N, C-alpha and C positions, 0 to 999 in steps of 0.2 A: 307458475307459482315459484317464488324464490325458496331456496333451501336454507334452512336455519343454520347459522354458523356452528352451533353446538352439534348438530347432526353431522356436519362435515368433519368436525373434530372427533366425534365418536367413531365414524366410519374409518377415519385415518388411524385412530388408535387401534381399532379392531384389526385392520390390515397389518399394522406394525406388529401387533401381538401374534397374529397368525403366522406372519413371516418369521418372527423370532422363534416361535415354537417349532416350526418346520426346520429351521436351521439347527436348533438344539437336537431335535430328533434325528436329523441327518448325521450330525456329529456322533451321537450315541450309536447310531446304526453302523457307522464306519468303524468305530472302536469295537463294537460287538463282533463285527465281521473279522477284524484282526485277531481278537481273542479266540474266536472259533477256528481260525486258521492255525493259531498256535496249538490248540488242542488236537486238531487234525494232524499236524506235523508230529506231535508227540505219539499219537496213535500209529502213524506211518512208521516211525522209528521202532516202536514196540513190535509192530508187525514184522519188520525186517529181522529183529532179534529173534522172534519166535520162529521165523522161517530158517534162520541160521542154526537154531537149536533143534530143528527137525519137527517142530510142532506146526505142521501145515494147516491143520484145522483152525487153530486159534489165530494163526497168521492171516488166514482168509477172512475170518470174522472181524478181526481188528482192522484189516485193510478196507473192508466193506464199510465199517463205521467211519473210517477216515474219509472215504469217498462221499458218504452221505453228508458229513459235516462240511466238506468242501463245497458241495452243492448248495447247502444252506448259506454258507458264507458268500458264495457267488451271488445268490439271489438277494441277500441283504445289500451287497455292494451295488448291484445293477438295477434294482427296482426302487421306485420312489416310495415314500412312506404310505401314501394313499393306496397304491397297488398292493403293498404288503398287508395292509389292514384288510383290504377286500379279499385277498387270498386267504388270510387267516380266518375271516368270517365265513367264507365259503367252505373251508375245511372243517371248521367247527360245526357247521350245519350238516355236512355230509357224514362226518365221523365224530360225534360228540364224545364218545367214550375215549377214543384215541386222543382227541384234543385235550381233554381234562387230564388224561394220563401223562401226556407230554408236558402240560403246564405244571403238574405236580413234580415231575422229574426235573424240569428246568428250575423250579423253586428249590428243590433239594440240592441240586448242583450249585446254585447261586449261594445258598447258605454255606455249603462246604467251602467254596472259594473265599467267602467273606471271613469265615472262621480261620481258614488257613492264613489269610493275610494279616490277621491280628496277633499271630503268634510271634 
């Protein structure tokens, strides 16, 4: 049975749109990873300053936060979008309260960065 030309065009359009969306998400994923690296670097510097000032407790907490952000950044860089979405879905199902808490925190941080950028 012959395939209708419009069906071929629709399938091609869908493939193009999907590919374009994936490229856009990958680009945002890479820039997000770079931003997270910047924050981790700032935390690492703050940790060193705390250590130099003799505040080892805060230095350890800050360094631990930097380590966690570096792991997140690495995961963003190394995994494809589909895998990241599956991982997020699995985490949300296992730990819904933690997932919503982290989502709220991420939203708060995003708003703060946006407001800081408009000053």
